[in-house]
N, CA and C atoms of all chains as a GROMACS GRO file, in nm:
protein
  516
    1UNK      N    1   8.836   7.542  11.837
    1UNK     CA    2   8.782   7.655  11.757
    1UNK      C    3   8.742   7.605  11.618
    2UNK      N    4   8.617   7.631  11.574
    2UNK     CA    5   8.578   7.584  11.440
    2UNK      C    6   8.666   7.646  11.332
    3UNK      N    7   8.692   7.568  11.226
    3UNK     CA    8   8.780   7.609  11.115
    3UNK      C    9   8.734   7.741  11.054
    4UNK      N   10   8.600   7.759  11.042
    4UNK     CA   11   8.546   7.881  10.981
    4UNK      C   12   8.585   8.006  11.056
    5UNK      N   13   8.581   8.000  11.190
    5UNK     CA   14   8.616   8.117  11.271
    5UNK      C   15   8.765   8.147  11.259
    6UNK      N   16   8.848   8.043  11.259
    6UNK     CA   17   8.992   8.062  11.242
    6UNK      C   18   9.021   8.132  11.109
    7UNK      N   19   8.955   8.086  11.001
    7UNK     CA   20   8.976   8.149  10.869
    7UNK      C   21   8.929   8.294  10.869
    8UNK      N   22   8.816   8.320  10.936
    8UNK     CA   23   8.762   8.456  10.944
    8UNK      C   24   8.862   8.548  11.013
    9UNK      N   25   8.924   8.500  11.121
    9UNK     CA   26   9.025   8.579  11.192
    9UNK      C   27   9.145   8.606  11.102
   10UNK      N   28   9.186   8.506  11.024
   10UNK     CA   29   9.298   8.523  10.930
   10UNK      C   30   9.266   8.627  10.822
   11UNK      N   31   9.144   8.621  10.768
   11UNK     CA   32   9.104   8.718  10.665
   11UNK      C   33   9.097   8.859  10.724
   12UNK      N   34   9.040   8.870  10.846
   12UNK     CA   35   9.033   9.001  10.912
   12UNK      C   36   9.173   9.058  10.934
   13UNK      N   37   9.264   8.972  10.978
   13UNK     CA   38   9.404   9.013  11.000
   13UNK      C   39   9.466   9.063  10.869
   14UNK      N   40   9.448   8.987  10.761
   14UNK     CA   41   9.507   9.021  10.631
   14UNK      C   42   9.452   9.154  10.579
   15UNK      N   43   9.320   9.174  10.592
   15UNK     CA   44   9.258   9.298  10.542
   15UNK      C   45   9.310   9.418  10.622
   16UNK      N   46   9.316   9.404  10.755
   16UNK     CA   47   9.360   9.517  10.839
   16UNK      C   48   9.508   9.552  10.817
   17UNK      N   49   9.596   9.451  10.813
   17UNK     CA   50   9.739   9.482  10.800
   17UNK      C   51   9.774   9.526  10.657
   18UNK      N   52   9.680   9.505  10.561
   18UNK     CA   53   9.703   9.554  10.425
   18UNK      C   54   9.651   9.697  10.408
   19UNK      N   55   9.528   9.723  10.455
   19UNK     CA   56   9.465   9.854  10.433
   19UNK      C   57   9.511   9.959  10.535
   20UNK      N   58   9.583   9.917  10.640
   20UNK     CA   59   9.629  10.012  10.743
   20UNK      C   60   9.711  10.126  10.683
   21UNK      N   61   9.782  10.098  10.570
   21UNK     CA   62   9.871  10.200  10.512
   21UNK      C   63   9.795  10.308  10.435
   22UNK      N   64   9.666  10.285  10.406
   22UNK     CA   65   9.588  10.385  10.330
   22UNK      C   66   9.578  10.517  10.408
   23UNK      N   67   9.536  10.517  10.539
   23UNK     CA   68   9.529  10.647  10.609
   23UNK      C   69   9.664  10.718  10.619
   24UNK      N   70   9.775  10.641  10.630
   24UNK     CA   71   9.907  10.706  10.636
   24UNK      C   72   9.940  10.772  10.502
   25UNK      N   73   9.909  10.703  10.393
   25UNK     CA   74   9.932  10.760  10.260
   25UNK      C   75   9.852  10.889  10.243
   26UNK      N   76   9.722  10.884  10.278
   26UNK     CA   77   9.635  11.000  10.261
   26UNK      C   78   9.681  11.118  10.347
   27UNK      N   79   9.726  11.087  10.470
   27UNK     CA   80   9.772  11.194  10.560
   27UNK      C   81   9.891  11.270  10.500
   28UNK      N   82   9.992  11.196  10.453
   28UNK     CA   83  10.112  11.260  10.397
   28UNK      C   84  10.078  11.327  10.263
   29UNK      N   85   9.988  11.267  10.184
   29UNK     CA   86   9.946  11.321  10.056
   29UNK      C   87   9.882  11.459  10.077
   30UNK      N   88   9.793  11.469  10.179
   30UNK     CA   89   9.721  11.595  10.202
   30UNK      C   90   9.811  11.701  10.267
   31UNK      N   91   9.892  11.659  10.367
   31UNK     CA   92   9.971  11.757  10.443
   31UNK      C   93  10.100  11.795  10.370
   32UNK      N   94  10.143  11.714  10.273
   32UNK     CA   95  10.271  11.732  10.203
   32UNK      C   96  10.387  11.740  10.302
   33UNK      N   97  10.371  11.672  10.415
   33UNK     CA   98  10.476  11.671  10.517
   33UNK      C   99  10.501  11.527  10.564
   34UNK      N  100  10.628  11.486  10.567
   34UNK     CA  101  10.660  11.348  10.605
   34UNK      C  102  10.783  11.345  10.696
   35UNK      N  103  10.807  11.455  10.766
   35UNK     CA  104  10.928  11.469  10.846
   35UNK      C  105  10.942  11.358  10.950
   36UNK      N  106  10.829  11.323  11.016
   36UNK     CA  107  10.836  11.225  11.125
   36UNK      C  108  10.834  11.080  11.077
   37UNK      N  109  10.813  11.062  10.946
   37UNK     CA  110  10.810  10.927  10.889
   37UNK      C  111  10.954  10.879  10.871
   38UNK      N  112  10.982  10.754  10.910
   38UNK     CA  113  11.116  10.697  10.896
   38UNK      C  114  11.135  10.639  10.756
   39UNK      N  115  11.230  10.699  10.679
   39UNK     CA  116  11.258  10.647  10.545
   39UNK      C  117  11.311  10.504  10.555
   40UNK      N  118  11.397  10.481  10.655
   40UNK     CA  119  11.456  10.348  10.671
   40UNK      C  120  11.347  10.242  10.694
   41UNK      N  121  11.242  10.278  10.774
   41UNK     CA  122  11.132  10.184  10.796
   41UNK      C  123  11.070  10.144  10.663
   42UNK      N  124  11.042  10.241  10.576
   42UNK     CA  125  10.970  10.209  10.452
   42UNK      C  126  11.059  10.138  10.351
   43UNK      N  127  11.192  10.164  10.356
   43UNK     CA  128  11.283  10.089  10.269
   43UNK      C  129  11.284   9.941  10.311
   44UNK      N  130  11.294   9.917  10.444
   44UNK     CA  131  11.293   9.780  10.495
   44UNK      C  132  11.159   9.712  10.467
   45UNK      N  133  11.049   9.787  10.488
   45UNK     CA  134  10.915   9.731  10.470
   45UNK      C  135  10.890   9.695  10.324
   46UNK      N  136  10.925   9.786  10.231
   46UNK     CA  137  10.906   9.759  10.088
   46UNK      C  138  10.987   9.638  10.045
   47UNK      N  139  11.113   9.629  10.093
   47UNK     CA  140  11.197   9.514  10.056
   47UNK      C  141  11.138   9.385  10.112
   48UNK      N  142  11.094   9.388  10.238
   48UNK     CA  143  11.034   9.270  10.302
   48UNK      C  144  10.906   9.226  10.233
   49UNK      N  145  10.820   9.323  10.199
   49UNK     CA  146  10.693   9.291  10.134
   49UNK      C  147  10.718   9.235   9.993
   50UNK      N  148  10.822   9.290   9.925
   50UNK     CA  149  10.859   9.237   9.793
   50UNK      C  150  10.902   9.091   9.805
   51UNK      N  151  10.980   9.061   9.912
   51UNK     CA  152  11.022   8.921   9.934
   51UNK      C  153  10.902   8.832   9.964
   52UNK      N  154  10.802   8.882  10.043
   52UNK     CA  155  10.679   8.805  10.067
   52UNK      C  156  10.607   8.777   9.935
   53UNK      N  157  10.606   8.877   9.845
   53UNK     CA  158  10.541   8.860   9.715
   53UNK      C  159  10.610   8.750   9.634
   54UNK      N  160  10.744   8.753   9.632
   54UNK     CA  161  10.822   8.649   9.561
   54UNK      C  162  10.793   8.512   9.624
   55UNK      N  163  10.790   8.509   9.759
   55UNK     CA  164  10.760   8.385   9.832
   55UNK      C  165  10.622   8.331   9.792
   56UNK      N  166  10.522   8.421   9.785
   56UNK     CA  167  10.387   8.382   9.744
   56UNK      C  168  10.384   8.328   9.602
   57UNK      N  169  10.461   8.393   9.512
   57UNK     CA  170  10.466   8.347   9.372
   57UNK      C  171  10.531   8.209   9.364
   58UNK      N  172  10.639   8.188   9.443
   58UNK     CA  173  10.708   8.058   9.442
   58UNK      C  174  10.619   7.947   9.496
   59UNK      N  175  10.534   7.982   9.598
   59UNK     CA  176  10.444   7.882   9.657
   59UNK      C  177  10.310   7.877   9.584
   60UNK      N  178  10.291   7.970   9.487
   60UNK     CA  179  10.164   7.978   9.413
   60UNK      C  180  10.047   8.003   9.510
   61UNK      N  181  10.070   8.089   9.610
   61UNK     CA  182   9.968   8.116   9.711
   61UNK      C  183   9.899   8.249   9.680
   62UNK      N  184   9.775   8.242   9.631
   62UNK     CA  185   9.703   8.363   9.591
   62UNK      C  186   9.682   8.461   9.708
   63UNK      N  187   9.646   8.414   9.832
   63UNK     CA  188   9.630   8.511   9.942
   63UNK      C  189   9.759   8.589   9.971
   64UNK      N  190   9.875   8.520   9.972
   64UNK     CA  191  10.003   8.589   9.999
   64UNK      C  192  10.034   8.687   9.885
   65UNK      N  193  10.008   8.646   9.759
   65UNK     CA  194  10.035   8.732   9.644
   65UNK      C  195   9.948   8.857   9.649
   66UNK      N  196   9.817   8.840   9.672
   66UNK     CA  197   9.723   8.952   9.672
   66UNK      C  198   9.754   9.050   9.784
   67UNK      N  199   9.763   8.999   9.908
   67UNK     CA  200   9.784   9.087  10.025
   67UNK      C  201   9.913   9.167  10.009
   68UNK      N  202  10.021   9.099   9.966
   68UNK     CA  203  10.150   9.168   9.958
   68UNK      C  204  10.163   9.253   9.833
   69UNK      N  205  10.090   9.218   9.727
   69UNK     CA  206  10.088   9.304   9.608
   69UNK      C  207  10.028   9.440   9.642
   70UNK      N  208   9.913   9.438   9.711
   70UNK     CA  209   9.846   9.563   9.750
   70UNK      C  210   9.933   9.641   9.849
   71UNK      N  211   9.989   9.570   9.950
   71UNK     CA  212  10.073   9.636  10.050
   71UNK      C  213  10.196   9.700   9.986
   72UNK      N  214  10.255   9.632   9.885
   72UNK     CA  215  10.375   9.687   9.819
   72UNK      C  216  10.343   9.819   9.750
   73UNK      N  217  10.228   9.826   9.680
   73UNK     CA  218  10.189   9.949   9.613
   73UNK      C  219  10.174  10.063   9.714
   74UNK      N  220  10.107  10.034   9.827
   74UNK     CA  221  10.081  10.138   9.928
   74UNK      C  222  10.210  10.184   9.997
   75UNK      N  223  10.297  10.089  10.036
   75UNK     CA  224  10.419  10.127  10.107
   75UNK      C  225  10.518  10.196  10.012
   76UNK      N  226  10.521  10.157   9.884
   76UNK     CA  227  10.605  10.226   9.787
   76UNK      C  228  10.556  10.370   9.767
   77UNK      N  229  10.422  10.388   9.768
   77UNK     CA  230  10.365  10.522   9.751
   77UNK      C  231  10.404  10.611   9.870
   78UNK      N  232  10.402  10.556   9.993
   78UNK     CA  233  10.441  10.634  10.112
   78UNK      C  234  10.591  10.667  10.104
   79UNK      N  235  10.674  10.569  10.062
   79UNK     CA  236  10.819  10.592  10.048
   79UNK      C  237  10.845  10.702   9.945
   80UNK      N  238  10.769  10.702   9.835
   80UNK     CA  239  10.782  10.804   9.730
   80UNK      C  240  10.750  10.942   9.788
   81UNK      N  241  10.642  10.953   9.865
   81UNK     CA  242  10.604  11.081   9.926
   81UNK      C  243  10.708  11.125  10.028
   82UNK      N  244  10.767  11.030  10.101
   82UNK     CA  245  10.872  11.061  10.200
   82UNK      C  246  10.993  11.124  10.129
   83UNK      N  247  11.035  11.059  10.019
   83UNK     CA  248  11.150  11.110   9.944
   83UNK      C  249  11.119  11.248   9.885
   84UNK      N  250  10.993  11.266   9.841
   84UNK     CA  251  10.953  11.391   9.776
   84UNK      C  252  10.940  11.507   9.877
   85UNK      N  253  10.873  11.480   9.990
   85UNK     CA  254  10.844  11.590  10.084
   85UNK      C  255  10.944  11.596  10.200
   86UNK      N  256  11.019  11.487  10.222
   86UNK     CA  257  11.124  11.487  10.326
   86UNK      C  258  11.071  11.490  10.467
   87UNK      N  259  11.242   7.610   9.173
   87UNK     CA  260  11.322   7.675   9.280
   87UNK      C  261  11.340   7.576   9.396
   88UNK      N  262  11.466   7.552   9.442
   88UNK     CA  263  11.484   7.457   9.553
   88UNK      C  264  11.413   7.506   9.679
   89UNK      N  265  11.361   7.410   9.758
   89UNK     CA  266  11.283   7.440   9.879
   89UNK      C  267  11.363   7.528   9.975
   90UNK      N  268  11.494   7.505   9.984
   90UNK     CA  269  11.578   7.581  10.077
   90UNK      C  270  11.578   7.730  10.044
   91UNK      N  271  11.586   7.764   9.916
   91UNK     CA  272  11.589   7.904   9.874
   91UNK      C  273  11.454   7.970   9.902
   92UNK      N  274  11.344   7.899   9.874
   92UNK     CA  275  11.210   7.951   9.902
   92UNK      C  276  11.196   7.983  10.051
   93UNK      N  277  11.243   7.891  10.138
   93UNK     CA  278  11.235   7.915  10.283
   93UNK      C  279  11.320   8.033  10.326
   94UNK      N  280  11.438   8.045  10.262
   94UNK     CA  281  11.528   8.156  10.294
   94UNK      C  282  11.461   8.289  10.261
   95UNK      N  283  11.392   8.294  10.146
   95UNK     CA  284  11.320   8.415  10.104
   95UNK      C  285  11.210   8.447  10.206
   96UNK      N  286  11.138   8.343  10.251
   96UNK     CA  287  11.033   8.363  10.351
   96UNK      C  288  11.087   8.416  10.484
   97UNK      N  289  11.201   8.360  10.528
   97UNK     CA  290  11.262   8.407  10.654
   97UNK      C  291  11.311   8.551  10.640
   98UNK      N  292  11.372   8.582  10.524
   98UNK     CA  293  11.418   8.719  10.499
   98UNK      C  294  11.301   8.816  10.502
   99UNK      N  295  11.190   8.777  10.438
   99UNK     CA  296  11.069   8.859  10.435
   99UNK      C  297  11.018   8.882  10.577
  100UNK      N  298  11.009   8.776  10.656
  100UNK     CA  299  10.955   8.786  10.793
  100UNK      C  300  11.043   8.876  10.880
  101UNK      N  301  11.176   8.860  10.869
  101UNK     CA  302  11.268   8.941  10.950
  101UNK      C  303  11.256   9.089  10.912
  102UNK      N  304  11.250   9.119  10.782
  102UNK     CA  305  11.244   9.260  10.738
  102UNK      C  306  11.111   9.325  10.776
  103UNK      N  307  10.998   9.257  10.753
  103UNK     CA  308  10.868   9.320  10.782
  103UNK      C  309  10.841   9.327  10.933
  104UNK      N  310  10.921   9.255  11.012
  104UNK     CA  311  10.907   9.264  11.159
  104UNK      C  312  10.995   9.375  11.215
  105UNK      N  313  11.122   9.378  11.172
  105UNK     CA  314  11.218   9.473  11.230
  105UNK      C  315  11.207   9.613  11.168
  106UNK      N  316  11.131   9.626  11.058
  106UNK     CA  317  11.118   9.756  10.990
  106UNK      C  318  11.068   9.865  11.085
  107UNK      N  319  10.990   9.827  11.187
  107UNK     CA  320  10.929   9.927  11.276
  107UNK      C  321  11.028   9.981  11.379
  108UNK      N  322  11.145   9.915  11.394
  108UNK     CA  323  11.244   9.962  11.493
  108UNK      C  324  11.294  10.103  11.459
  109UNK      N  325  11.339  10.131  11.332
  109UNK     CA  326  11.385  10.268  11.304
  109UNK      C  327  11.275  10.374  11.321
  110UNK      N  328  11.148  10.338  11.293
  110UNK     CA  329  11.040  10.436  11.313
  110UNK      C  330  11.020  10.465  11.462
  111UNK      N  331  11.027  10.360  11.544
  111UNK     CA  332  11.015  10.379  11.689
  111UNK      C  333  11.128  10.469  11.740
  112UNK      N  334  11.252  10.438  11.698
  112UNK     CA  335  11.368  10.515  11.747
  112UNK      C  336  11.360  10.661  11.702
  113UNK      N  337  11.312  10.685  11.578
  113UNK     CA  338  11.302  10.820  11.525
  113UNK      C  339  11.206  10.905  11.610
  114UNK      N  340  11.087  10.850  11.638
  114UNK     CA  341  10.987  10.925  11.716
  114UNK      C  342  11.032  10.937  11.862
  115UNK      N  343  11.096  10.832  11.913
  115UNK     CA  344  11.148  10.833  12.050
  115UNK      C  345  11.248  10.947  12.070
  116UNK      N  346  11.341  10.962  11.973
  116UNK     CA  347  11.446  11.064  11.984
  116UNK      C  348  11.392  11.205  11.960
  117UNK      N  349  11.308  11.218  11.855
  117UNK     CA  350  11.262  11.353  11.816
  117UNK      C  351  11.146  11.402  11.902
  118UNK      N  352  11.078  11.310  11.972
  118UNK     CA  353  10.957  11.343  12.050
  118UNK      C  354  10.852  11.412  11.964
  119UNK      N  355  10.853  11.378  11.834
  119UNK     CA  356  10.756  11.437  11.741
  119UNK      C  357  10.695  11.328  11.655
  120UNK      N  358  10.561  11.327  11.646
  120UNK     CA  359  10.493  11.221  11.569
  120UNK      C  360  10.379  11.279  11.487
  121UNK      N  361  10.390  11.407  11.454
  121UNK     CA  362  10.281  11.478  11.386
  121UNK      C  363  10.243  11.413  11.253
  122UNK      N  364  10.342  11.370  11.176
  122UNK     CA  365  10.314  11.315  11.043
  122UNK      C  366  10.274  11.168  11.046
  123UNK      N  367  10.283  11.105  11.163
  123UNK     CA  368  10.246  10.964  11.178
  123UNK      C  369  10.094  10.954  11.186
  124UNK      N  370  10.035  10.860  11.113
  124UNK     CA  371   9.889  10.841  11.116
  124UNK      C  372   9.848  10.751  11.233
  125UNK      N  373   9.771  10.809  11.327
  125UNK     CA  374   9.723  10.729  11.440
  125UNK      C  375   9.633  10.616  11.391
  126UNK      N  376   9.548  10.650  11.292
  126UNK     CA  377   9.456  10.548  11.238
  126UNK      C  378   9.533  10.429  11.180
  127UNK      N  379   9.646  10.457  11.110
  127UNK     CA  380   9.727  10.346  11.056
  127UNK      C  381   9.770  10.253  11.168
  128UNK      N  382   9.820  10.308  11.279
  128UNK     CA  383   9.874  10.222  11.385
  128UNK      C  384   9.765  10.152  11.464
  129UNK      N  385   9.644  10.212  11.473
  129UNK     CA  386   9.531  10.143  11.536
  129UNK      C  387   9.492  10.022  11.452
  130UNK      N  388   9.482  10.043  11.319
  130UNK     CA  389   9.446   9.933  11.229
  130UNK      C  390   9.555   9.825  11.230
  131UNK      N  391   9.682   9.870  11.227
  131UNK     CA  392   9.794   9.776  11.222
  131UNK      C  393   9.802   9.692  11.350
  132UNK      N  394   9.791   9.757  11.466
  132UNK     CA  395   9.796   9.684  11.594
  132UNK      C  396   9.681   9.582  11.602
  133UNK      N  397   9.560   9.623  11.560
  133UNK     CA  398   9.446   9.532  11.562
  133UNK      C  399   9.470   9.414  11.468
  134UNK      N  400   9.518   9.443  11.347
  134UNK     CA  401   9.545   9.338  11.248
  134UNK      C  402   9.653   9.241  11.296
  135UNK      N  403   9.761   9.296  11.353
  135UNK     CA  404   9.872   9.212  11.400
  135UNK      C  405   9.826   9.126  11.519
  136UNK      N  406   9.738   9.183  11.605
  136UNK     CA  407   9.681   9.106  11.717
  136UNK      C  408   9.600   8.988  11.663
  137UNK      N  409   9.522   9.014  11.556
  137UNK     CA  410   9.444   8.904  11.494
  137UNK      C  411   9.536   8.798  11.434
  138UNK      N  412   9.649   8.842  11.370
  138UNK     CA  413   9.748   8.744  11.319
  138UNK      C  414   9.804   8.659  11.432
  139UNK      N  415   9.827   8.723  11.548
  139UNK     CA  416   9.880   8.652  11.665
  139UNK      C  417   9.778   8.547  11.713
  140UNK      N  418   9.650   8.584  11.721
  140UNK     CA  419   9.544   8.490  11.760
  140UNK      C  420   9.537   8.376  11.658
  141UNK      N  421   9.545   8.413  11.529
  141UNK     CA  422   9.543   8.314  11.420
  141UNK      C  423   9.659   8.214  11.436
  142UNK      N  424   9.778   8.267  11.466
  142UNK     CA  425   9.895   8.181  11.487
  142UNK      C  426   9.879   8.089  11.606
  143UNK      N  427   9.818   8.142  11.714
  143UNK     CA  428   9.794   8.060  11.834
  143UNK      C  429   9.694   7.949  11.803
  144UNK      N  430   9.587   7.983  11.727
  144UNK     CA  431   9.484   7.883  11.692
  144UNK      C  432   9.543   7.774  11.604
  145UNK      N  433   9.637   7.812  11.513
  145UNK     CA  434   9.698   7.714  11.423
  145UNK      C  435   9.822   7.649  11.486
  146UNK      N  436   9.863   7.700  11.606
  146UNK     CA  437   9.984   7.650  11.672
  146UNK      C  438  10.106   7.667  11.582
  147UNK      N  439  10.114   7.784  11.514
  147UNK     CA  440  10.224   7.811  11.422
  147UNK      C  441  10.325   7.905  11.488
  148UNK      N  442  10.440   7.850  11.526
  148UNK     CA  443  10.542   7.928  11.596
  148UNK      C  444  10.594   8.045  11.513
  149UNK      N  445  10.621   8.029  11.380
  149UNK     CA  446  10.668   8.146  11.303
  149UNK      C  447  10.567   8.262  11.306
  150UNK      N  448  10.436   8.233  11.289
  150UNK     CA  449  10.333   8.338  11.290
  150UNK      C  450  10.326   8.402  11.428
  151UNK      N  451  10.334   8.320  11.534
  151UNK     CA  452  10.326   8.372  11.672
  151UNK      C  453  10.445   8.464  11.700
  152UNK      N  454  10.567   8.417  11.668
  152UNK     CA  455  10.688   8.494  11.697
  152UNK      C  456  10.692   8.626  11.622
  153UNK      N  457  10.673   8.619  11.488
  153UNK     CA  458  10.682   8.740  11.404
  153UNK      C  459  10.580   8.843  11.449
  154UNK      N  460  10.456   8.800  11.474
  154UNK     CA  461  10.351   8.896  11.508
  154UNK      C  462  10.356   8.939  11.654
  155UNK      N  463  10.412   8.856  11.741
  155UNK     CA  464  10.433   8.898  11.880
  155UNK      C  465  10.531   9.015  11.885
  156UNK      N  466  10.643   9.001  11.814
  156UNK     CA  467  10.743   9.109  11.811
  156UNK      C  468  10.685   9.234  11.743
  157UNK      N  469  10.617   9.215  11.630
  157UNK     CA  470  10.559   9.330  11.557
  157UNK      C  471  10.456   9.402  11.643
  158UNK      N  472  10.377   9.326  11.720
  158UNK     CA  473  10.274   9.389  11.805
  158UNK      C  474  10.338   9.481  11.910
  159UNK      N  475  10.447   9.433  11.972
  159UNK     CA  476  10.516   9.515  12.073
  159UNK      C  477  10.566   9.645  12.009
  160UNK      N  478  10.628   9.634  11.890
  160UNK     CA  479  10.686   9.752  11.823
  160UNK      C  480  10.578   9.851  11.778
  161UNK      N  481  10.469   9.800  11.716
  161UNK     CA  482  10.366   9.891  11.665
  161UNK      C  483  10.286   9.952  11.781
  162UNK      N  484  10.267   9.878  11.890
  162UNK     CA  485  10.201   9.936  12.008
  162UNK      C  486  10.288  10.048  12.068
  163UNK      N  487  10.420  10.028  12.067
  163UNK     CA  488  10.511  10.129  12.121
  163UNK      C  489  10.504  10.257  12.037
  164UNK      N  490  10.496  10.242  11.903
  164UNK     CA  491  10.485  10.360  11.815
  164UNK      C  492  10.351  10.430  11.838
  165UNK      N  493  10.243  10.351  11.852
  165UNK     CA  494  10.110  10.409  11.879
  165UNK      C  495  10.110  10.485  12.011
  166UNK      N  496  10.177  10.430  12.112
  166UNK     CA  497  10.189  10.495  12.243
  166UNK      C  498  10.260  10.630  12.229
  167UNK      N  499  10.371  10.632  12.152
  167UNK     CA  500  10.445  10.758  12.132
  167UNK      C  501  10.362  10.858  12.052
  168UNK      N  502  10.283  10.809  11.956
  168UNK     CA  503  10.196  10.897  11.876
  168UNK      C  504  10.093  10.966  11.968
  169UNK      N  505  10.030  10.885  12.055
  169UNK     CA  506   9.929  10.940  12.147
  169UNK      C  507   9.995  11.040  12.244
  170UNK      N  508  10.119  11.007  12.285
  170UNK     CA  509  10.189  11.091  12.382
  170UNK      C  510  10.237  11.223  12.321
  171UNK      N  511  10.301  11.216  12.204
  171UNK     CA  512  10.363  11.336  12.147
  171UNK      C  513  10.276  11.403  12.041
  172UNK      N  514  10.173  11.333  11.991
  172UNK     CA  515  10.078  11.392  11.896
  172UNK      C  516  10.136  11.424  11.760
   0.00000   0.00000   0.00000
């Protein structure tokens, strides 16, 4: 597989797994309902993504820092709405 | 930062962002309700995680393959329950 295609697949993966949380945030934001959302999932996810961010900073890896910085903001926002609307 | 601690942070990050979906799966499985779950989020997430899996296979990276293989099973299971229970 040419290197360019492999990198393209990696970028596509990173963009999708980062932006996937936007529709979930918007859904809970509009409906003001988060009953079916697991608080424990978002606590674990936020903690894990924070650790990825620290890992990226320690390795000085801009792709890891960027992807996980954006994901942390989005997952923290969903966790905030979960705590607020229950 | 010693290399060992950096690796430990990376492993902790990988374990948390992989297993985080277990409590969400169990919650929807037990309640049979997924109204507040965003179908679009899980379609994007499953597609992105599948691309990470392909990326890991192309790079022959066992950590990427393992983490995303497990995550794909869990996120597909949540998407299945979302489609089933709405």
